[in-house]
C-alpha positions as CSV (number, residue, x, y, z in Angstrom):
1,M,-15.5,79.1,-71.1
2,D,-17.7,76.1,-70.1
3,K,-19.1,73.5,-71.8
4,V,-22.3,72.5,-71.4
5,V,-25.3,69.6,-72.3
6,V,-28.1,71.4,-74.5
7,P,-31.0,69.3,-75.5
8,G,-31.3,70.5,-79.8
9,K,-32.2,69.6,-83.0
10,L,-30.4,68.1,-86.1
11,L,-31.9,69.3,-89.6
12,I,-30.5,67.6,-92.4
13,S,-31.1,69.3,-96.0
14,I,-30.9,67.6,-99.2
15,L,-30.1,70.3,-101.7
16,N,-28.7,69.9,-105.7
17,R,-25.4,70.5,-105.8
18,K,-23.2,74.1,-105.5
19,W,-26.2,76.5,-103.2
20,A,-24.8,74.2,-99.9
21,E,-22.9,77.7,-98.6
22,E,-25.6,80.4,-99.8
23,Y,-27.9,77.8,-97.9
24,I,-25.5,77.9,-94.6
25,A,-25.5,81.8,-94.8
26,I,-29.4,82.0,-94.8
27,T,-29.3,79.9,-91.6
28,K,-26.5,81.9,-90.0
29,T,-28.9,84.8,-90.2
30,A,-31.6,83.3,-88.3
31,G,-29.1,82.4,-85.3
32,A,-27.0,79.3,-86.4
33,R,-23.9,78.6,-86.0
34,G,-22.7,76.7,-89.2
35,G,-23.3,73.2,-91.1
36,T,-21.4,70.7,-92.5
37,I,-21.3,70.3,-96.2
38,A,-21.7,66.1,-97.8
39,Y,-21.3,65.3,-101.5
40,G,-24.1,62.2,-102.2
41,R,-26.9,61.3,-105.5
42,T,-30.5,61.2,-104.8
43,T,-32.0,58.2,-106.8
44,G,-35.9,57.6,-106.8
45,G,-38.1,57.7,-109.6
46,N,-41.3,59.2,-108.0
47,S,-43.0,62.4,-108.9
48,F,-42.5,63.8,-106.1
49,L,-38.6,63.8,-106.1
50,Q,-39.3,64.6,-110.3
51,I,-41.2,67.7,-109.4
52,L,-38.4,69.3,-107.0
53,S,-35.6,68.1,-109.3
54,L,-34.5,65.4,-107.4
55,A,-34.2,62.7,-109.1
56,D,-30.6,61.1,-110.0
57,V,-29.1,63.9,-109.6
58,D,-25.9,65.0,-107.5
59,Q,-27.2,66.7,-104.0
60,E,-25.3,68.7,-101.6
61,I,-26.2,67.4,-98.2
62,V,-25.9,70.2,-95.3
63,F,-26.5,68.7,-91.6
64,T,-26.7,71.5,-89.3
65,L,-27.0,71.1,-85.5
66,I,-28.9,74.1,-83.3
67,E,-29.6,74.5,-79.9
68,G,-32.9,74.5,-78.7
69,S,-35.7,75.5,-80.8
70,A,-35.4,75.9,-84.3
71,Q,-38.5,77.7,-85.5
72,D,-36.8,80.9,-86.5
73,I,-34.3,79.0,-88.3
74,V,-37.1,77.2,-89.7
75,R,-39.4,80.0,-90.5
76,K,-36.3,81.9,-92.1
77,I,-35.6,79.1,-94.9
78,V,-39.2,78.8,-95.5
79,E,-38.8,81.8,-96.6
80,K,-36.1,82.6,-98.2
81,T,-35.9,79.4,-100.4
82,A,-39.1,80.1,-101.3
83,L,-37.7,83.7,-103.2
84,N,-35.2,81.8,-105.1
85,P,-36.9,78.2,-105.9
86,K,-35.2,77.3,-108.8
87,K,-31.7,77.7,-106.3
88,F,-32.6,76.7,-103.5
89,R,-35.5,73.1,-104.3
90,G,-35.4,70.7,-102.2
91,F,-36.1,69.2,-98.9
92,A,-35.2,69.1,-95.1
93,L,-35.7,67.0,-92.1
94,L,-35.7,68.0,-89.0
95,L,-34.9,65.6,-86.2
96,P,-34.5,65.6,-82.1
97,V,-31.2,66.0,-80.8
98,S,-31.2,65.1,-76.8
99,H,-27.8,66.0,-76.2
100,M,-25.2,69.0,-77.4
101,F,-22.1,69.4,-76.1
102,V,-21.5,73.1,-76.2
103,H,-19.3,76.0,-74.9
104,T,-20.9,79.1,-73.5
105,R,-19.6,81.8,-71.1
106,S,-20.2,81.2,-67.0
107,Q,-22.0,84.1,-67.2
108,D,-24.8,82.9,-70.1
109,P,-28.2,82.2,-68.6
110,R,-28.6,79.1,-71.1
111,T,-30.0,75.9,-69.4
112,T,-31.3,72.8,-71.2
113,T,-35.0,73.6,-71.5
114,D,-35.7,73.6,-74.9
115,K,-38.8,76.6,-75.1
116,G,-39.8,75.6,-78.2
117,G,-42.6,73.5,-76.9
118,A,-44.3,69.5,-77.7
119,P,-42.4,67.5,-80.2
120,M,-43.8,67.2,-83.9
121,E,-45.3,65.1,-85.2
122,S,-44.1,64.5,-89.2
123,G,-45.4,60.8,-89.8
124,T,-42.6,60.4,-91.4
125,T,-39.3,58.1,-90.7
126,L,-35.6,58.6,-91.2
127,I,-34.0,55.0,-92.0
128,T,-30.3,55.5,-92.1
129,L,-27.4,52.6,-93.7
130,I,-24.1,52.2,-93.7
131,V,-23.0,50.0,-96.6
132,N,-20.0,48.1,-97.8
133,A,-18.9,50.8,-101.3
134,G,-21.3,49.6,-104.3
135,F,-23.9,48.0,-102.8
136,A,-26.1,50.8,-101.6
137,D,-28.6,50.7,-105.0
138,D,-28.6,47.0,-104.4
139,V,-30.1,47.9,-101.3
140,M,-32.5,51.4,-102.6
141,A,-33.8,48.7,-104.9
142,A,-35.3,46.5,-102.2
143,A,-36.2,48.9,-100.0
144,R,-38.0,50.6,-103.2
145,R,-39.8,47.2,-103.9
146,A,-41.0,47.3,-99.7
147,G,-42.4,50.8,-100.7
148,A,-39.7,53.7,-100.4
149,T,-39.9,55.8,-103.0
150,G,-36.6,57.1,-103.0
151,G,-33.1,57.5,-100.7
152,T,-30.0,59.9,-101.2
153,I,-26.3,58.0,-101.6
154,L,-23.6,59.5,-99.6
155,N,-19.7,58.2,-100.3
156,A,-18.0,57.3,-96.6
157,R,-15.8,56.0,-95.0
158,G,-15.5,53.5,-91.9
159,T,-12.9,53.1,-89.3
160,G,-12.2,49.4,-88.2
161,T,-8.8,48.4,-87.6
162,A,-7.1,45.3,-88.1
163,E,-7.5,45.0,-84.1
164,D,-11.3,44.8,-84.9
165,V,-11.0,42.2,-88.0
166,K,-9.6,40.1,-85.8
167,F,-11.7,40.8,-82.5
168,F,-15.0,40.3,-84.4
169,G,-13.6,37.6,-86.6
170,I,-15.2,39.5,-90.0
171,T,-14.0,41.3,-92.8
172,L,-14.5,45.2,-92.4
173,V,-14.5,46.9,-95.7
174,P,-13.0,51.2,-95.0
175,E,-15.4,52.4,-97.9
176,K,-18.5,52.5,-97.3
177,E,-22.1,54.5,-98.7
178,M,-24.6,55.7,-96.5
179,L,-27.8,55.7,-97.6
180,L,-31.0,58.4,-96.0
181,I,-34.1,57.0,-96.6
182,V,-37.5,59.2,-95.5
183,A,-40.9,57.0,-95.6
184,A,-43.7,56.9,-93.9
185,K,-43.9,55.4,-90.3
186,D,-45.9,52.3,-91.7
187,K,-43.3,51.5,-94.7
188,V,-40.2,51.5,-92.4
189,D,-40.7,47.4,-90.8
190,P,-41.2,46.5,-94.2
191,I,-38.4,48.5,-95.7
192,L,-36.4,47.0,-93.1
193,Q,-36.9,43.7,-93.0
194,A,-36.8,43.5,-97.3
195,V,-33.1,45.2,-97.4
196,N,-32.4,42.7,-94.3
197,A,-33.0,39.9,-96.6
198,T,-30.5,41.1,-98.9
199,P,-27.5,38.9,-99.7
200,R,-24.6,41.5,-98.9
201,L,-26.3,42.3,-95.8
202,C,-27.1,38.9,-94.1
203,E,-23.6,38.9,-94.6
204,P,-21.3,39.7,-91.2
205,G,-20.2,42.8,-91.6
206,G,-22.1,43.8,-94.5
207,G,-23.6,46.8,-93.3
208,I,-25.7,48.2,-90.4
209,A,-29.1,50.0,-90.7
210,F,-31.6,52.1,-87.9
211,A,-34.3,54.5,-87.7
212,M,-35.1,57.8,-86.6
213,D,-38.8,59.8,-86.2
214,V,-38.6,63.0,-88.0
215,E,-39.6,65.9,-86.2
216,R,-40.8,67.8,-89.2
217,F,-40.5,67.8,-92.9
218,I,-40.2,71.1,-95.0
219,V,-40.2,71.6,-98.6
220,L,-37.5,73.9,-99.7
221,G,-38.4,76.7,-102.7
222,N,-42.0,77.2,-104.2
223,V,-42.7,74.0,-105.1
224,R,-46.4,72.2,-104.7
225,K,-46.1,68.8,-103.4
226,P,-48.6,66.7,-106.3
227,Q,-51.7,65.2,-105.7
228,G,-52.3,61.7,-105.2
C-alpha cells in the first residue's frame, strides 16, 4: 500500500440527533469511506432554521472526507433524505480540500486530478470560531447582531500544555467550544468584526476565528426554503 496526496471535498452535515449512523450508511452506498460524528446544538431563531427543526435543539454533526468529486455522494443524499424528510431534516456544506492523504495500491490508477469540474460558488461562507467553554453563546449573540441568523455549537478540548502557557505568556483553557456559522459572503466581515470586539475575544488566548468559502449548500430532506 502506498500513501498518495489527492484533492477532495469535506462534507459537513448537520442533523437532528440519532440519525447520523443511517446518514453515513447512505453516503457509503455512493462511495464514501465513512464519517466522523460530533455532537452539538444549533442555536438561532430565524424562520429557516425553524422550518428545518434546527432551532435550539441537540444535533449530530457528520464530517465526511471525500476523494475527488462529490457529485455522486451529494446526489445520493439529496435523493435518499428526500424520502425521509422528518428523519433526515437538516443541511450540509460542501467545502474544497486541497490535500488528502490516502492509502492506495501501487497499481491503482488514482491521480491527483479532480474530475468533478470547476468549483461551484454557493455565495455562502462557513465561519468557524474556537472559544473557551461557556462563551460561545455570547459570541453567537454578537454575531447575530451583525447579521448572522444562527450557528451550531460543539463541545471541544484544546491541547495546550504548561510549556505552551509559559512560552506565550497567556492562560490556555483546555475546555473549548466550536461555533459554526453559515453566512452570506457580504455578512462575513461585519460578523468577524463584531465577534472580534467581544470582551472575551479581546483577551489573549480568548479564541480564534477563520472563514472558508462554501462550495455548495445542501438542504437535506424535502423542505422548501421560506420566501423572503
